[in-house]
C-alpha positions as CSV (number, residue, x, y, z in Angstrom):
1,M,21.1,29.0,53.0
2,V,23.6,27.0,51.0
3,S,25.2,28.5,48.0
4,H,27.6,27.2,45.5
5,Y,29.9,28.8,43.0
6,R,32.4,27.5,40.5
7,V,35.7,29.1,40.6
8,Q,36.3,30.8,37.2
9,G,38.7,28.7,35.1
10,S,38.1,25.5,37.0
11,P,37.5,22.6,34.6
12,L,34.0,21.2,34.0
13,S,33.5,17.5,34.6
14,E,32.7,15.3,31.5
15,K,29.2,14.8,32.8
16,A,28.6,18.6,33.0
17,K,30.1,19.1,29.5
18,K,27.6,16.5,28.2
19,Q,24.7,18.2,29.9
20,L,25.7,21.6,28.5
21,A,26.1,20.2,25.0
22,A,22.6,18.6,25.3
23,L,21.1,21.9,26.5
24,K,22.8,23.8,23.7
25,T,21.1,21.6,21.0
26,M,17.7,21.7,22.7
27,P,15.2,23.9,20.8
28,D,13.4,26.6,22.8
29,E,10.1,24.9,22.4
30,A,11.4,21.9,24.3
31,I,12.2,23.8,27.4
32,D,9.8,23.3,30.3
33,Y,8.9,26.7,31.7
34,S,6.1,25.5,33.9
35,D,7.9,26.3,37.2
36,I,8.7,29.9,36.0
37,P,5.7,32.2,35.6
38,P,5.9,34.6,32.6
39,S,6.8,38.2,33.3
40,S,4.2,40.7,32.2
41,D,4.9,44.3,31.2
42,D,3.3,45.2,34.5
43,F,6.1,43.3,36.3
44,W,8.8,45.4,34.7
45,K,6.9,48.7,35.1
46,N,8.6,49.5,38.4
47,A,12.0,47.8,37.7
48,V,15.0,49.9,38.7
49,R,18.5,49.8,37.6
50,N,21.0,48.1,40.0
51,P,21.8,50.9,42.5
52,Y,25.3,49.5,43.0
53,Y,26.2,49.6,39.2
54,K,28.8,52.2,38.5
55,P,30.2,52.2,35.0
56,V,33.9,52.7,34.5
57,K,34.7,56.3,33.5
58,Q,37.0,57.0,30.7
59,Q,38.8,60.4,30.3
60,V,38.4,61.8,26.8
61,T,38.8,65.2,25.1
62,V,35.7,66.4,23.3
63,R,35.3,69.6,21.4
64,L,31.8,71.1,22.2
65,D,30.2,74.3,21.0
66,S,30.6,77.1,23.6
67,D,26.8,77.5,24.0
68,V,26.5,73.8,24.9
69,V,29.2,74.1,27.5
70,A,27.6,77.3,28.9
71,W,24.3,75.4,29.1
72,A,25.9,72.5,30.9
73,K,27.7,74.8,33.4
74,R,24.7,76.9,34.2
75,D,24.0,75.1,37.5
76,G,27.7,75.1,38.5
77,R,29.6,72.0,39.6
78,G,28.7,68.7,38.1
79,Y,28.4,69.8,34.5
80,Q,30.4,66.9,33.2
81,T,28.0,64.5,35.0
82,R,25.0,66.4,33.4
83,I,26.6,66.0,29.9
84,N,27.2,62.3,30.6
85,A,23.6,61.9,31.7
86,A,22.3,63.6,28.6
87,L,24.4,61.4,26.4
88,R,23.3,58.3,28.3
89,K,19.7,59.2,27.8
90,I,20.2,59.5,24.1
91,M,22.2,56.3,24.0
92,I,19.5,54.3,25.8
93,A,16.8,55.7,23.6
94,E,18.8,54.7,20.5
95,I,19.5,51.2,21.8
96,R,15.8,50.7,22.6
97,K,14.8,51.9,19.2
98,Q,17.2,49.4,17.6
99,E,15.9,46.6,19.8
100,V,12.3,47.4,18.8
101,G,13.3,47.5,15.1
102,A,15.1,44.1,15.5
103,T,12.0,42.6,17.2
104,Q,9.7,44.0,14.5
105,K,12.1,42.7,11.8
106,K,12.0,39.2,13.3
107,A,8.2,39.2,13.6
108,G,7.6,40.6,10.1
């Protein structure tokens, strides 16, 4: 297998710049997708998040109600991870809700 990568920061050739400029102005309807089959909802049904993705952690101080902390600590070690997971679940649900709203707004 042969692979190619461009070193970040290396200059593009004039030919490449012209090709990118032409692609940038091309309307979506003019793009030929014939060699790329459409992805159905069924295709994405079993998709999994990249198992090697590990977000950067940031240390913060948060004031939480004592009953919330007790609930998170009920299973012992790892309570901060459980709090993070609960917040992530809420965050993802909110992002999806916003995406659906934006999609409906475009369609309507």
